[in-house]
N, C-alpha and C positions, 0 to 999 in steps of 0.2 A: 174244674179244668186238670189234674192229676188225673181224675179218673182217665179223661180225652187221652192226653199222654198216655200214659202205660199202655191204653189201648192201638193205639198207635203205634205200638211202639213190641206188640207184637204180643203182648198179658192176655188170656184171654180172664171170664168167669170160674169155665177150668179147671185153669191149668192152679186160682187161689183157692180152690177147692182140693184142689192133691193137694196142693200144700200144709192145708188145713188139717186134712187125714196121717197126712208123713208129722205132721208136730205134733199130734197128738199117740202118734204109733214112737217118734224119739224118748219122748216124755219117757211114759213108758220103758222104754228099753232105757235110757242113759239114771232112771230112775234104780232100777234093778239093779242097772254093773257099778254105780255106784254105793247099792246097796252091803254089793258086796270088800268092797276095799276103803270101806268109806265110814262114817259117822253117819247115823240116822240122820241128826241135822242135819248134816252136808246133801246127801243123797237128799232129802225131800226140798230142798233150796232148787239142789238139780230138776228135777222135775218141777217142782212148780216153773222153776224158771222159763225151759222151753215149754211149759203148756200150755204159760201166756200166749204164747205165737198162738194159740190155733184159731182165736176169734179174732184179735187182729184181719188175719188171713181170711176165716170165714165174714166178716164186714167190706172187704174187699173185694171176694169174690163176689157179697148183694150189688158194692155198688159197679161192680163190672155187667155186673148181668141186669144189671138197670136202664145201666148206658147202652149194653150193643139192645136194650127194644126199643130203644130211639128211632126214630128215623135219618134221624141226620146220622147215624151210628151203621145205619142198616144203608143208609147211598153211600154213603165211603167202603163198605163193603163189597155191592152189589158195582162200582167202579171200577171195582179192581181185579174185581172175577169170580169174587167168589156167592159160587152158587146161593147159596143157604143162606145168602146175606147177612152174614153173620163175619 
């Protein structure tokens, strides 16, 4: 139900995958920036905090991809004029 609502709001699996990749990059960037300005422990915490977003976004992307392949989603997309049926 949540995945359906997110899909209807315009969120696609590609968006979630891009967010996961960006989360990994942001994790590394925040760790490097914090490592220069703060203690190592705090830098590690920032990197880990942001890095924990990636699995969530990947999981959401997989759920959306699975939903996009259902007949219900393909019927809704084709009735909205999407030529790819997604």
